[in-house]
N, C-alpha and C positions, 0 to 999 in steps of 0.2 A: 409629482411625476406619475404616481399611480393613477391619478384621475385622468391625466393626459393619455396614458396607455389604454385605459378603459374607453375613453372617447374614440381613440384611433381604432380599436377593435370593434366598437359599436358601428363606426362608419363603414368599416370593411364588411361587417355582417349585413348591414342594410344595403350596401351596393350588391352584395351577393344575392339578397332577396329581390332586388330590382332586376337582376339578371334572369331570375325565374319568372318574374312578374308577367311577361308577355303571354306565357302559357295560360295564366288566369284570365286574360282578356280576349282569348279566342272566342269568336271568329273574326275579331277586328283585324284589319290589315296592318302591316308593319308601319306604313305612313300614318295611319289613324292612331295607333298606339304611341308612336313617336310624338305626334302633335298633341295628343292629350297629356302626355308626360310633361312636355315643355309648357303648355298653357296652364297646367295645374301647379307646376313648379315655380314659374316666374314670380307670382305674388309672394310665395314663401321666400324666394331669393331676395326680393325687395325688402321683406320684413327682416331678413338676416342682415342686410346692409344697415338698416335702421338700428337694430339691436347692437350691432358691432360699432355703431357710431362712425360709419365710414362714408356718410353721405357727401362729405366734402371732397372725397376722391372722385365721386361721380360728377360733381360740379367742375372739378379740375379737368376731367375728361371732356366735358362739354365745352369748356373754355378753349381747350386745345383744338377741338373741331372747328370752332369759330375762327381761331387764328390760322389753322391749317386745314382748309376744307377737304383736301385730298386724304387727310388722315381718316376721314369717314370710310373711305374705301378699304383702308387697312383694317379697321374694326369689322367691317362686313366680311372681309376675307378671313380674318381670324375666326369669326363665327361659323363660316362655311367649313373651315378645317375641322373644328370640333364637332360640328353637326354630322359630318361623315362618320366620325368615331361613334357618336351616339346612335346613329342609324344602324351601324353594324352591331352595336351592343343589343339593340332591340331585335334585329333580324336573325342573329345567330341562333338563339334558342328555338325559334319557330322553324328555322330551316334545317335543324339537325346539325348545325356547325358550331355549337357552343364550345366543344372541346378544342377545336383548332383555333377558335377565337381566343380562348383562355390562354393558349400557347403564345399568342401575340403579346398578352399582358405579362407572361413569364419572360419573354424576350425583351420587353420594353426597357428594363434597367440596363441590359447589355447594349442595346442600340443607343441609349442615352450616353453610355460610357464612350462608345465609338464616335458618336456625334461630338462629344466634348473634345475628343482627340483630333477629329477632322476639322471642325469648325473653329474651336477655341485653342487648338494646339496643346491641350492638356496631356500630360504624360500618363501612360499606363503603369499601374503598380504591378507587382509580381502576380498577385491573385487575379487582377484584371486581365493580364496577358493570358493566363491559363483559361479564364472564363471565355475570352474572345476566341481562343483556339478551339475550345470544346464546342462553343456555339457554331462557329464556322464549319467545323466538322459535321455537326448535326444537320445543318442546313444543306451542305453538299451531299450528304448521305440521303437526305429526304428527297432532294431533286433527282438523284441517281436512281433510287428505288421506285419512286412514284412518277417520275417524269415531270414533276411540277412541285411548286411550293404553294400552299393554300393562300389565295389572294387575301382572305380575311386576316390571316396571320401577318402578312406583309403590311396591310393597311394599318393595323393596330401598332405593330412594332416600329414602323417607320413614320406613320402619320403623326403620332404624338411628338416625337423629336422635332419634326418640321414645324409643328404648331408652337412648341415651346421656344425654339430658336427664333421663329418669326415674332413671337410676342416679346422676347427679350430685345430683338433688334429694333422693334418699333416702340419699345418701352411701354408696353401695355401690361402693367403689373397688378398683382394682388387681386383683391376682391372686386375692384373696379373693372378689371378685365373680364372677370367671371360674370359680373352683372351685364356688361356690354354684350358678351357672347349670348347669354340667355335672352337678353332683350331682343336682339336681331333675329335669333332663331324663333322665339315666341311670336314675333311680329310676322315672320314668314308663315308660321303655322296658322296664325289668325287669318291671314290673307287666303291661305289654302282653304280654311273652313268657310270663309265668306263666298269664295268662288266655286268650290267643289262640294261643299257639305251642306245639304238642305237642312233647314231647321228641324224637320221631322226626324232626320237621322241623328242629329245632336240629342234630341229628346229621347230617341230610342236607345242610344248608347248609354245615356245616364240612367235611364229606367232599367236597363239590363245589368248595369254595373254601378248601382248607386253608392256602393262603398269602395269598390276597387279603384275606380277612376280618381276620386278625390284623395284616396289613401296613397295613390302613387305619387302625387305631388307632395304629400306630407312626408313620406319616406325619403324622397329625394332631398327635400329641404333639411330634414333632421340629419341626414347623412353628411351633407355639405357643412352644416353648422358644427357637427362633431369633428369633421375633418379639419376645418379651419381652427377650431379651438385647440385640438390636439397639436396642430402645427405650431401654435403660439406657446403652448405649455411645455413641449418636449424638446430636449436637445436634438439637433438636426440628425445626428447619427442614429439615435433610437427611433426617431420618426421615420427615417429612411428604411430601417430594418422592418418596422411594422408595415411598411408599404408592400412587403412580400406576402402579407396575410391575404390580401384581396385576390390575387391570381390563384392562390391555393384554394380559396373558397369557391372561386369560379369553376375551377377544375372539379371540385367535389360536387358542386351543383350539376355540372355537365354529366358526370359519371353516375352519381347516386340518384338524382331526381329526374334528369332528362334521359337517363339510360343510354348514354353514348359510350362506345367502347373504343379502346385503342387497338387497332389492328396490329398483327405481328410485324408488318412492314414499318410501322411507325415506332415501335417500342425502342429500338436502338437510337434512332435520331432524336426522339423526344427525350430519351434518357440522357443523351449528350447535352441537350439544351438545358434540361433541369439540373444536370451536373454543373453547368456553367453558372446557373443562378446560385447554386450552393456555394460556389467559390466567392461570389460577391457577398453572400450572407456571412461567410466565414470572415472575410475582410472587414465587413461592417461590424461584426461582433468584436473582433480584435481592436478595431479603431475606437469603438464605443467604450470598451473596458479601459483602454489606455487613457482616454479623455476623462473618464470618471476618476481614475486613480490620480491623474495629474491635478484635477480640481481639488480632490481631497488633500493632496500633498501641499498645494498652494495655500489652502485654508488652514 
């Protein structure tokens, strides 16, 4: 279990590093950094599939496309959904919107809970009801005080639930779905490079960032490998709790390294939303402790 926890923490730390990474690649544009990240990451994702011995799942995906040609459109749409999230992830640190984007990742567990209630008719627990009430209050207060709610927060907190629901509905599961997403996004990035990126600019980018550009793909691949390994090693409850480490690190990166500040107008609304997350953490801790005790008692 401890190895799984270490791998999960490693993945969160690496994703936090990737959040800061666009600053190191300035003056490249958001699209350029995004494309370099995907093109450098895809070979590593391919290697991850081979190391995990999951190539048969890719073959099954291809066979499904042959049997249902329209399924290809579903895979492309899935890739488009996650590409939007990745673009915001790259854009936010460069645009000075890293903190509001990290808030979207804080809200993500809450919107997933609400999504489960609306789409799959799952019932709210006591702590989930408190969490939803706190988060709803925070959002309403934010809209009242500022006249709007950051669109990047909305995209992250609502975009991923839509993405996961769509993948579940289309039965695009596991590492095969991740491979498919990266494949189509990397293909689009390659087409962009061919049409819009002269060879001299490619050489210029690599000569200016001979370490940072390849290292970006390496970090992404190691992060995903650690994430998938931790998911396989850890009980679901502990794995879910460790998922809160990443948004905390993103907020730390935003405040400490990107020097963003929370204005007084945001303090109360952000506090309510973070309080809602704490409710889910408390519920997760209680549930995990109960499951561990139950397993020890059964053995």
